[in-house]
Backbone as a ProteinNet text record, in pm:
[ID]
protein_1_A
[PRIMARY]
XXXXXXXXXXXXXXXXXXXXXXXXXXXXXXXXXXXXXXXXXXXXXXXXXXXXXXXXXXXXXXXXXXXXXXXXXXXXXXXXXXXXXXXXXXXXXXXXXXXXXXXXXXXXXXXXXXXXXXXXXXXXXXXXXXXXXXXXXXXXXXXXXXXXXXXXXXXXXXXXXXXXXXXXXXXXXXXXXXXXXXXXXXXXXXXXXXXXXXXXXXXXXXXX
[TERTIARY]
-18.9	19.3	191.6	253.4	370.6	370.4	395.2	437.5	532.7	487.8	586	630.1	771	818.7	813.8	764	773.6	883.5	981.5	1126.4	1150.9	1026.7	1093.8	1051.8	1183	1172	1040.6	985.4	853.9	905.6	876.8	940.7	805.5	803.2	674.2	731.6	628.3	692.3	755.2	787.7	874	827.2	844.2	801.7	799.2	695.5	768.3	890.8	921.5	1032.7	1156.2	1147.8	1269.2	1323.2	1248.7	1305.3	1420.4	1481.7	1659	1701.4	1635.6	1679.7	1802.9	1934	2086.1	2037.8	2019.6	2003.5	1951.3	1866.5	1743.1	1834	1892.8	1963.1	2098.5	2202.8	2256.9	2225.2	2165	2079.8	2041.3	1978.9	1924.1	1846.4	1741.5	1664.1	1545.1	1388	1267.4	1227.9	1152.1	1127.4	998.1	928.5	790.1	782.3	716.4	738.7	567.3	516.7	400.1	326.8	247.2	192.7	233.7	343.4	422.7	327.2	227.9	92.1	-46	-28	-139.3	-201.2	-121.4	-208	-253	-221	-247.9	-380.3	-437.8	-608.5	-651.9	-588.6	-651.6	-646.8	-549	-552.4	-685.6	-699.3	-806.9	-945.9	-939.9	-1076.9	-1102.6	-1000.8	-1010.5	-1077.3	-1008.5	-1046.3	-1187.4	-1292.9	-1394.9	-1470.1	-1463.6	-1555.4	-1446.1	-1482.7	-1412.5	-1445.4	-1575.5	-1667.9	-1571.6	-1582.6	-1494.3	-1370.9	-1287.8	-1144.8	-1196.5	-1293.8	-1315.7	-1350.9	-1443.5	-1485.9	-1351.8	-1274.1	-1121	-1055.9	-991.1	-967.2	-1005.4	-1132	-1191	-1222.7	-1163	-1204.9	-1042.5	-954.4	-806.8	-817.5	-917.4	-892.9	-945	-872.1	-938.8	-969.6	-1056.4	-1112.3	-1037.8	-894.8	-845.7	-883.5	-876.4	-905.8	-823.1	-833.4	-715.8	-730.2	-602	-638.1	-671.3	-734.7	-839.7	-828	-839.4	-797.3	-943.3	-994.8	-1093.1	-1059.6	-1109.2	-1117.8	-1261.8	-1268	-1424.3	-1382.1	-1479.2	-1544.3	-1398.3	-1428	-1384.6	-1246.9	-1170.6	-1019.2	-989.9	-1079.9	-1025.5	-936.7	-978.3	-892.2	-734.6	-678.2	-571.1	-535.3	-464.9	-432.5	-300.7	-336.3	-241.5	-280.9	-214.9	-233	-353.9	-387.1	-495.6	-430.1	-477.8	-447.5	-329.7	-371.9	-237	-130.1	-128.5	-26.1	-19.3	-136.3	-158.3	-213.9	-201	-303.5	-300.5	-393.3	-398.8	-551.2	-600.6	-733.8	-775.3	-740.1	-838.9	-820.6	-933.6	-914.4	-876	-828.6	-767	-804	-887.2	-945.5	-936.3	-908.3	-927.6	-1058.7	-1056.6	-1169.2	-1229.9	-1319	-1324	-1302.2	-1285	-1259.5	-1375.7	-1470.8	-1591.9	-1674.4	-1623.6	-1686.9	-1652.3	-1486.3	-1415.2	-1466.6	-1462.7	-1528.1	-1644.8	-1760.2	-1867.2	-1889.7	-1805.1	-1782.4	-1751.9	-1613.4	-1613.6	-1657.6	-1820.4	-1908.7	-2004.1	-1991.3	-2099.4	-2085.3	-1927.6	-1852.8	-1914.9	-1914	-1924.5	-2073.6	-2140	-2296.4	-2362	-2250.1	-2270.4	-2178.3	-2207.5	-2115.5	-2020.2	-2065.6	-2032.4	-1881.9	-1791.2	-1662.4	-1567	-1627.6	-1540.8	-1451.4	-1335.2	-1228	-1205.8	-1156.7	-1131.7	-974.4	-924.6	-756.5	-703.9	-667.5	-580.7	-425.2	-346.6	-170.5	-117.7	-16.9	109	63.7	-30.8	-96	-6.7	32.9	138.4	71	88.7	8.8	12.9	113.5	91.8	17.6	38.8	-50.6	-191.5	-219.9	-341.5	-422.3	-353	-429.4	-317.4	-347.7	-285.7	-296.3	-186.8	-227.4	-240.7	-249.7	-267.5	-158.9	-76.2	68.6	105.7	44.8	48	24.7	-84.8	-158.9	-132.5	-77.6	4.4	96.2	211.5	324.2	439.3	534.6	689	752.9	809	957.1	1076.7	1082.2	1197.9	1338.8	1422.2	1467.7	1644.3	1658.4	1791.9	1843.6	1978.1	2028.9	2039.2	2004.1	2005.4	1827	1777.4	1669.6	1697	1786.5	1788	1853.3	1959.1	1993.5	1895.8	1808.7	1729.1	1586.1	1517.5	1395.9	1292.9	1218.5	1128	998.3	977.3	870.6	766.5	604.1	545.2	367.9	374	261.2	139.1	15.6	-114.2	-161.6	-202.1	-240.2	-405.9	-472.2	-645.4	-694.2	-815.1	-863.2	-929	-1031.2	-1047.2	-1008.4	-1020.8	-953.7	-896.8	-709.7	-660.3	-550.8	-465.6	-351.9	-282	-110.7	-17.5	48.6	81.4	173.9	341.2	397.6	530.7	613.2	696.9	754.4	865.1	967.6	1119.1	1092.7	1084.8	1089.9	1212	1266.7	1423.3	1467.3	1331.9	1357.3	1324.5	1376.6	1345.2	1268.5	1191.8	976.2	970.6	893.4	807.3	674.3	603.3	476.6	387.1	287.9	236.1	97.1	19.6	-130.4	-170.4	-277.9	-342.2	-469.8	-543.5	-633.3	-685.7	-752.5	-794.7	-669.7	-626.2	-502.9	-429.9	-351.8	-216.5	-156.3	-100.4	6	111.3	210	365.9	376.8	437.4	510.2	624.2	750.8	853.2	973.1	1033.5	1145.7	1252.1	1333.7	1500.6	1551.7	1633.2	1695.4	1717.1	1784.2	1829.1	1727.8	1549.4	1471.5	1405.8	1448.1	1408.5	1405.4	1488.5	1485.2	1337.7	1311.8	1153.3	1036.4	1055.6	943.6	917.6	1031.5	993.1	927.1	1007.2	952.8	921.5	795.6	741.6	796.9	719.2	766.8	876.4	940.2	973.9	882.7	824.4	702.2	587.1	473.2	434.7	422.6	389	395	271.6	214.8	69.3	84.2	219.9	217.6	377.9	403.2	597.6	695	711.1	803	742.2	869.8	852.6	804	641.7	624.6	618.1	606.2	607.9	510.1	540.1	410.2	359	386.9	335.6	291.5
-2218.9	-2081.4	-2034.3	-2005.3	-1976.5	-1850.3	-1759.7	-1613	-1558.3	-1485.5	-1416.2	-1271.7	-1251.4	-1115.2	-1038.7	-919.7	-801.3	-737.4	-744.5	-717.1	-566.6	-551.7	-430.4	-330.3	-190.2	-85	-2.5	44.4	139.1	262	385.4	517.5	616.1	681.5	776.2	890.1	993.3	1137	1226.5	1172.6	1184.3	1297.8	1405.3	1511.7	1474.9	1517.5	1491.5	1542.5	1655.3	1723	1677.5	1578.7	1504.5	1360.1	1293.4	1183	1172.2	1103.2	1048.9	972.9	1062.2	931.6	881.7	929.7	878.9	813.9	777.7	679	580.6	597.3	453.1	364	466.7	390	296.2	427.2	352.9	219.8	207.7	81.2	-25.1	6.5	-108.6	-195.9	-116.5	-197.8	-152.8	-203.2	-165.9	-76.4	-7.2	87.3	141.8	134.6	215	336	425.4	585.2	599	545.4	579.4	719.2	734	901.8	997.8	957.1	1104.5	1177	1084.8	1129.8	1185	1193.5	1190.9	1305.1	1408.2	1558.5	1561.1	1477.6	1495.2	1510.1	1569.3	1602.7	1475.1	1399.4	1272.4	1140.1	1176.8	1094.8	1127.7	1244.2	1252.6	1270.5	1266.8	1234.2	1064.2	1007.9	852.8	837.6	907.8	881.8	893.9	993.3	1019	918.6	845.2	737.4	753.7	594.4	558.2	622.2	697.4	788.1	915.6	960.7	1097.2	1113.3	1007.7	982	978.8	906.8	868.3	972.4	1085.2	1214.8	1274	1312.8	1349.4	1365.5	1208.4	1178.1	1193.7	1187.4	1220.6	1361.3	1458.9	1605.5	1645.2	1562.9	1581.3	1509.1	1446.7	1360.7	1443.5	1416.5	1523	1436.3	1340.2	1239.8	1098.7	1131.1	1019.3	861.3	772.5	656.4	581.4	525.9	448.8	285.4	258.4	75.9	4.7	-59.4	-114.6	-280.7	-392.4	-472.7	-543.8	-667.2	-670.4	-858.6	-934.2	-1033.3	-1122.7	-1218.7	-1278	-1343.5	-1340.3	-1376.4	-1502.1	-1590.6	-1709.5	-1696	-1575.9	-1568.8	-1510.2	-1481.7	-1420.3	-1302.4	-1238.7	-1067.6	-1115.2	-1234.1	-1254.7	-1275.1	-1160.9	-1166.9	-1261.2	-1357.3	-1454.1	-1506.1	-1631.3	-1683.2	-1774.6	-1861.3	-1944.6	-2079.1	-2195.4	-2314.2	-2394.2	-2373.9	-2382.7	-2319.7	-2203.4	-2138.1	-2090.7	-2065.4	-2046.6	-1937.8	-1812.8	-1711.6	-1628.3	-1532.4	-1492.1	-1514.5	-1490.2	-1545.9	-1369.6	-1261.2	-1176.7	-1089.4	-983.3	-935.2	-779.1	-733.6	-592.2	-497.8	-345.1	-294.5	-164.7	-54.4	72.5	128.3	165.4	211.2	361.4	441.4	547.8	570.5	650.8	657.6	621	713.4	716.9	564.1	512.2	363.3	274.6	277.2	212.5	229.9	358.7	401.7	322	327.3	275.7	123.7	31.3	-75.2	-95.9	5.9	-2.6	40	111.8	138	38.6	4.2	-173.1	-257.5	-251.1	-382	-332.5	-223.4	-210.9	-216.6	-228.3	-249.3	-390.5	-506.5	-610	-720.1	-848.8	-950.4	-1027.2	-993.4	-1088.5	-1121	-1021.4	-1037.5	-1013.1	-953.7	-874.5	-802.3	-830.7	-727.7	-628.9	-510.9	-401	-355.3	-326.8	-309.3	-173.7	-51.6	21.3	4.9	-31.8	-5.6	49.4	137.4	189.9	301.9	371	468.3	599.7	657.9	796.5	931.6	952.6	1106.2	1200.7	1267.1	1348.9	1388.7	1273.8	1308.3	1268.9	1197.2	1125.1	1192.8	1227.4	1361.5	1442.4	1509.9	1674.2	1755.9	1806.3	1869	1799.2	1703.8	1630	1584.3	1618.9	1595.2	1738.2	1838.6	1968.2	1987.3	1855.5	1867.8	1780	1659.3	1520.8	1472.3	1526.3	1497.2	1504.5	1398.6	1375.6	1505	1525.1	1636.4	1567.2	1570	1459.5	1575.2	1598.1	1685.1	1640.9	1510.3	1454.2	1437.8	1528.6	1533.4	1379.4	1265.3	1195	1205.4	1279.9	1272.7	1367.7	1475.9	1547.5	1491.8	1375.7	1299.5	1180.3	1131.9	1030.3	1075.8	1153.3	1165.9	1049.6	1105.9	956.6	945.8	862.3	797.9	809.8	915.5	907.3	827.3	713.9	645.7	653.4	587.6	561.1	427.6	321.7	226.2	286.2	145.7	190	101.4	38.9	-70.1	-131	-221.1	-280.3	-399.9	-510.5	-603	-695.1	-671	-715.4	-820.3	-907.9	-963.3	-967.9	-930.2	-929.9	-1008.9	-1122.3	-1208.3	-1164.8	-1233.6	-1188.9	-1152.4	-1037.9	-1019.6	-903	-914.2	-788.4	-665.4	-537	-459.1	-392.3	-388.8	-302.1	-173.9	-79.2	23.2	32.1	156.2	177.4	223.1	201	239	275.3	393.2	475.2	463	354.5	325.6	398.6	488.9	558.7	528.8	466.9	379.8	505.5	549.7	679.9	633.6	594.1	562.2	352.4	319.3	225.9	132.8	4.9	-74.7	-156.4	-122.9	-272	-317.4	-450.2	-553.2	-538.3	-588.6	-598.1	-737.1	-828.2	-917	-923.4	-940.1	-945	-1036.1	-1071.3	-1207.8	-1173.9	-1214.6	-1170.5	-1234.6	-1158.6	-1234.1	-1365.7	-1410.1	-1550.3	-1647.1	-1609.3	-1691.4	-1708.3	-1633.1	-1665.2	-1820.9	-1892.1	-2049.1	-2104.7	-2050.9	-2110	-2055.7	-1927.7	-1890.3	-1910	-1975.8	-2035.9	-1947.5	-1849.8	-1729.2	-1850.3	-1734.1	-1829.5	-1751.1	-1766.9	-1742.1	-1576.7	-1591.4	-1493.2	-1397.8	-1466.7	-1357.4	-1486	-1411.9	-1300.3	-1327.9	-1205.7	-1193	-1096.6	-1112.4	-1030.8	-910.4	-834.7	-685.2	-672	-746	-665.2	-732.8	-796.9	-846.5	-1000.3	-1090	-1182.1	-1196.4	-1322.1	-1295.7	-1466.1	-1497.9	-1613.8	-1702.7	-1846.1	-1928.6	-2011	-1952.1	-2041.7	-1914
2268.9	2158.3	2175.9	2040.3	2115.1	2037.5	2167.6	2142.1	2086.9	1976.2	1866.7	1934.2	1935.4	1981.6	1866.9	1908.1	1775.7	1820.1	1702.4	1709.4	1604	1539.9	1470.3	1551.7	1539.4	1636.1	1617.5	1713.4	1695.6	1758.5	1694.6	1757	1726.2	1851.4	1867.5	1844.6	1851.1	1852.8	1744.8	1622.8	1531.4	1438.7	1393.4	1356	1205.3	1082.6	964.6	897.3	970.7	962.5	1015.1	1099.5	1161.3	1157.5	1046.1	992.5	994.3	1061.1	1045.3	913.9	837.8	692.5	692.4	746.3	716.8	814.6	907.6	1031.3	929.4	897.5	867.5	689	665.7	550	584.9	702.9	742.5	826	867	979	893.5	810.3	738.4	773.7	852.6	936.2	974	916.1	945.7	1070.3	1058.9	1169.8	1128.6	1237.3	1269.8	1289.3	1236.1	1272.7	1329.4	1449.8	1461.4	1477.5	1431.6	1445.7	1376.7	1259	1228.1	1130.2	1070.2	963.4	1034.7	1117.4	1250.8	1189.7	1170.8	1099.8	986.8	898.1	777.2	728.6	673.6	636.8	596.7	488.4	490.1	566.8	698.6	795.2	881.9	896.9	1009.8	914.7	782.8	707.6	744.9	713.8	805.9	933.4	988.9	1168.6	1116.6	1089.5	1086.4	983.6	858	854.4	687	674.3	523.8	404.7	409.8	315.9	318.5	422.1	407.8	338.4	358.8	334.9	135.6	113.8	-37.7	-106.2	-26.8	-75.1	-67.2	-21.9	1.7	-88.4	-107.1	-208.9	-353.5	-364.7	-509.6	-541.7	-436.5	-466.8	-553.7	-539.7	-597.1	-771.7	-750.5	-899.2	-1030.6	-1142.4	-1255.5	-1327.8	-1315.9	-1442.1	-1494.4	-1460.9	-1536.8	-1471.6	-1543.4	-1577.5	-1486.9	-1390.4	-1305.4	-1306.1	-1294.9	-1294.5	-1208.1	-1205.8	-1085.2	-1066.6	-937.3	-939.6	-857.5	-943.5	-861.1	-834.6	-716	-671.8	-619.6	-684.6	-639.1	-471.7	-404.6	-261.7	-254.2	-300	-254.5	-243.1	-352.2	-296	-162.9	-119.9	21.2	25.6	-87.9	-90.5	-132.4	-185.9	-194	-313.7	-359.4	-510.8	-569.5	-665.8	-676.5	-815.1	-813.2	-932.6	-913.2	-1036.9	-1024.9	-975.7	-1005.1	-907.2	-1004.5	-1143.8	-1222.7	-1247.7	-1215.1	-1206.4	-1380.6	-1429.1	-1607	-1591.3	-1483.6	-1513.5	-1358.6	-1360.2	-1208.4	-1189.3	-1014.8	-968	-963.3	-1037.1	-1027.1	-1199.8	-1184.4	-1299.8	-1315.5	-1414.6	-1409.4	-1537.3	-1482.5	-1592.8	-1573.5	-1670.2	-1665	-1618.8	-1534.8	-1430.8	-1438.3	-1362.1	-1356.6	-1189	-1110.8	-979.9	-893.8	-954.3	-875.7	-901.3	-982.5	-997.2	-911.8	-889.8	-785.6	-640	-639.8	-493.7	-463	-550.3	-543.6	-510.2	-554.8	-563.4	-384.9	-375.3	-210.1	-120.4	-133.1	-58.4	-47.5	-197.2	-159.4	-76.3	-104.7	8.6	160.5	153.6	294.6	368.8	298	323.6	321.3	242.3	233.5	270.6	237.2	307.5	219.7	92.8	-22.7	-3.5	48.8	0.5	-120	-185.9	-298.8	-255.1	-367.6	-290	-418.9	-392.4	-499.7	-409.5	-523.8	-517.6	-618.8	-570.6	-703.3	-636.8	-717.9	-645.4	-740.2	-643.7	-718.5	-810.7	-771.6	-866.8	-863.1	-930.9	-951.4	-895.1	-744.3	-671.8	-751.3	-809.8	-869.9	-1004.6	-1098.9	-1178.9	-1195.6	-1116.8	-1088.7	-983.4	-888.7	-767.1	-753.5	-840.7	-838.8	-690.2	-645.1	-509.7	-357	-408	-269.2	-194	-233.8	-177.5	-85.8	-128.8	-109.6	71.8	81.7	237.5	310.5	236.7	292.4	257.3	314.3	247.4	379.3	371.2	450.7	416.6	469.5	441.1	439.1	268.4	199.2	237.6	360.1	367.7	366	341.2	336.2	183.5	194.9	24.8	-69.8	0.6	-86.5	-213.7	-149.8	-239.3	-339.3	-357.6	-424.4	-548.8	-535	-602.2	-651.6	-606.8	-599.2	-619.9	-726.4	-691.9	-639.9	-518.3	-479.8	-560.4	-582.4	-643	-596.6	-530.4	-452.4	-512.7	-432.9	-528	-438.4	-447.9	-375.3	-384.9	-269.7	-288.6	-203.6	-283.2	-229.1	-265.8	-131	-168.6	-40.6	-49.8	60.2	118.5	200.1	275.3	128.6	161.3	56.4	90.6	23.7	53.9	-20.7	-10.8	-116.1	-45	-140	-105.5	-119.8	-3.5	31.8	-110.6	-106.1	-229.9	-150.5	-260.8	-209	-349.4	-282.9	-394.8	-355.6	-507.1	-514.1	-421.7	-410.4	-431.2	-233.7	-151.2	0.8	-13.3	51.4	121.1	245.7	208.3	331.2	285.3	381.7	350.4	466.4	411.8	522.6	517.1	623.9	625.2	647.9	598.6	601.1	619.5	619.2	647.1	662.5	760.4	788.7	871.4	829.5	908	801.1	799.9	723	782.8	776.3	838.6	752.5	805.5	716.7	756.9	732.8	779.7	670.9	786.2	697.1	763.7	681.3	666.7	645.6	735.4	697.8	559.5	500.6	368.5	367.9	476.7	457.1	489.4	485.3	503.3	357	217.8	94.5	37.8	65	64	74.9	215.7	269.4	233.2	129.2	73.5	-72.3	-114.9	-238.5	-344.1	-429	-484.6	-610.4	-654.1	-758.4	-922.6	-1014.4	-1159	-1155.1	-1256.9	-1304.5	-1367.7	-1476.6	-1520.4	-1569.2	-1569.2	-1518.7	-1376.5	-1337.2	-1180.9	-1178.9	-1025.8	-1028.9	-954.1	-1000.9	-950.3	-1001.6	-1062.7	-1085.6	-1056.4	-928.5	-832.9	-819.7	-848.7	-764.7	-651	-652.8	-483.4	-466.6	-312.9	-256.1	-298.1	-314.3	-341.7	-213.3	-103.7	10.1	98.9
[MASK]
++++++++++++++++++++++++++++++++++++++++++++++++++++++++++++++++++++++++++++++++++++++++++++++++++++++++++++++++++++++++++++++++++++++++++++++++++++++++++++++++++++++++++++++++++++++++++++++++++++++++++++++++

């Protein structure tokens, strides 16, 4: 078996108010800050149990419906196109958070393999007050000129196809596990970017 060397820089012990944003922007290289959010209440709830994490998130929700995605078991959690690339292999609908979490909880006790996902939901609009307890310290001047968009993603086992976000991202994994596979920009030709529209989530995705 071919051994793959991990090249992403991993830094431990950085406090939420000591993230070197200027250095990150200058270097333009991915970095993992391990444990930077370990003391957040949501992280601690997630370490207790998925149920505790969902209860904590729901405590901030004021009833506004969210956009939920669902994928049949045979798709293996991969949100993508149909075989004919004339539509998508998932369904999208406005749902109540309580119903969405109920579906997640059901998959925890069964083995049918259904996938559920809520993506890029504005945190302050849908969960007011959560950032007050779970937030990074955005203390670089660039945040004064460019207000950050803070969103939350939730779901069970899902796969997002390789894609390119125009924005600079800070992704905080607070409950469970999340794995990123990164490709250097010069490999774009080998990723076979798909149709400009429609797209599964707004960005052009790899077709392989």
